[in-house]
N, C-alpha and C positions, 0 to 999 in steps of 0.2 A: 476620589470617593469611589468612583465606579470601578477603577482599576484594582483599588483594595477590596471592595466586594467582590470582583469576580475572582481575584487571586484568592481569597479565603473560601469562597464557595467551590472554586474549582478543586483546592487541595483537597477539602471535604467530600466532595463527590467522587473525586479520583479516589481516594481512599476507601470509601463505602463501595464503589464499583469493583475493586479490586478484592475488598473481603468476601462479599458476596459471591464473586467470581470464584475465587479459590474454594469457599465451602462448596458452592455447586459442582465445581470440576472433581472436586475430591469424590464423588460418588461416579463421575465417569471421566475418570483422568486421561490425558493425552488424546483425546477425541478431536480429530481435526476440525471437526464441524463446529466446535465451541469458539474457534479464531472467528468466524464470520459473525459467529452471535454476539460477541463481546465487541467487536470492531464497531457494529451497528448501535448497541448500545452507548458506546463512547461518543459515537458521532451523533446522535441524537440529543444526547445530554448536554455536551458541549457547543454544538452549534446553537442550541437554545440558550444557553448560558452566555455567549460571546456575541450574540446578534447576528448571525449569519445564517442567511437562507441559500440552500443549495438545490441545485437542479442536478438531478442524477439521471444519465441516459445508459442503460444498458444495451448491449448488443442483444437482438430480439431472440436468438436461438440460445443464448450462453448456457442455458440452464441444461440443454441436452447435448453440450459439446463434450463433457468428459475431463480429462486432464488438462492442464493449461499451464503455460507459463506467462504470468500477467507481469506487464512491464508498465511502470508509472514513474512522472516526473517527479524529483523529491526535492521539494522548496523548504519547507522548515519543520517545526512541530505540529504545526496545524494540519499537515497531510491528513492524519486521522479522522480529523475533524470535518473534513471537505469529502474526503475519499470513502471513509469508512462504511457507508450505506452500499457501495457499489461491490463490495467483498463478498466473492461467493463462496457458499458453503462448501467446506472441504480444501479451503485454500489456505496456506501455511505460508509463515516467511521463516527466512533462513538468519540466524542472530548469533551473535557470539555467548559463548558460556558464560562470561562474566555478567550478562544481562540478568541471571537469574539473582544476582545478589543485591538488586535494585529493591529497596523496601517496598512492600505491597504488590508492585507490578510486576516484579522479577517472578516470582513465585507464580503468578497468573498466566504470566508468558509461557514458560515451560508446561503448567498443568494445561493449558489449552490445546498443547500439542505443536506449537513451532519446532523448527529443528534449531537445536543450538550445537554450534562447532567451536573448537578449540582453535581460532585463528592465530594464535600466538606460536603453535608448534608447527613450525615450516615442513616438516616431514608429513604430517596429517594434513596440511594445508593442498598439499599437492593432489591428494586424494578426495578433495572435497566436492568436484563435479561428480565424479562417480559415485558417491556416497548419495549425493542429492538426488541424482537421476534414479538410483535404486530405491529411494524411498518413494519418488513418484511412480514407479511401477510396482511395487511391493505393495503400496497402500493405497493406490489410486488417487494421489494428492495432484493438487493444482498448487504451485508457487507463486509467488509477490515477490516481486525483485525491482530495486531501484539501478537501473543499468548506469545512471550518472557516479553511483558509488559513492556520493555524499549531497548533504544539501546545497542547494543553489544560491540561497539568501538573495534572492533578487538579481541575480547575475545571467539570468535566462537560463535556457536550456543547455546544461553542460555536456562536453563530449560523453559519449557511452564507453563504457568496457565491455568487452564480448563475452563475459560469463554466463549472462542470461539468454544469449543466442546460443552458444554452446550446449548449455542446458538442454533447451528445447529441442535442437537438432539430434542431441545422443539420446534423448528420451522419446524421440518421437512424436511430441505434441504440439499442437497450435502454440503460437504466441500472440498475447492478444495486449495490443498498445491501450494504456488508458493515461487519458490526458486531464491535467487538473488546471483551471483558469489560475490567475494570480493570486495567491493568499498573501502576499507580503505587505497588503494594506491594511489588513485585521490590527484595529487599534482597540486594545482593552480598556481605554478611556473614553470609548465612544459607545453609545447605546446600540445603534443600528450599522453594523459593517456591510450591508448590502447583499447583492448576489454572488455566487460563485458557482462554478459549473463544473462537474465531472462527467466527463464522457468516453465511454467503452468504443474503440473503433474495431472494424471488421476483423477477425482472427485471420491469421496468417498461416497457411498449410506450410509445415516442415519436412512431410513425409517422404519427398523425394530430394531432400539436401542431404548434403555431407558436410564434415565439419570445416571443409575449405570454404564453405559457403557462408560461415558465420558473420564474416566481416561485410559481405554484402548484405546479408540481411540486417545486421545493424545499422548499415547507412541507410537502408530504405526505411526502417523503422523510425529512424532520426528524423528523417526528412517529413515523413508522415505526421509525427508527433509534432514537431516544430511547426509545422503549417497550420495544424488543428489547434495548438495552443494559441497562435495569434489569432486565429479566428474566435476561439473562446472568450479571449482576453477582451476583444472587442464587443462580442455580443453581452458580456458581463458588463462592460462600461457604458453600453447604451441602455441596457437594462436600470443601472443604477442612476444615471443620469435623468432617466425618464421619470423615476419614483422620487427624486430628490425636487 
């Protein structure tokens, strides 16, 4: 019964947020500040509905840092629920053009200012990095990317692809790792799903790096994030065991 209640309420709330968001964004379309605004709304709403308590830790000087490439581990569809509160104003994601056709969510995704790419067009795909870098510079954007390239679904931190790291180096902006503790134990048929933690690590300067350094930067970030996620998983487990 809890699952059914949450499913129904989740659909209703999701549609309402999207509808209100589309109307709001029509008065200020494609403003990248709207991405963080609605990420926060989705996060606060759905973590309350799903019985999740989130501890969010930002890097203390992040507000004054300017454009960045944020990288986060990608576990499942609960990412936005747990990490939405840490999304910074002016941060957008890069998605497929086909996302715009998803009922309710698609129009909001486009109107909030996210970057849509035709990833099925191989000739355009080769220019993706250049296009994203130009958008960062032209509009003073930050980009949120998942370097694993797919959801891990409980398989641990998957190998990274180099795209996010080549983007940060080409745009000459810091790369900021964001680590999210295990979300795979969220059970929609359980009232209390306990504590989860999102932590932003210290930014890594790329100003003296060249494109040949992307692989080493990727490996460095992978190790940092892997170690931190293990710490966060242990901390979250201890908090949850203490509360139970």
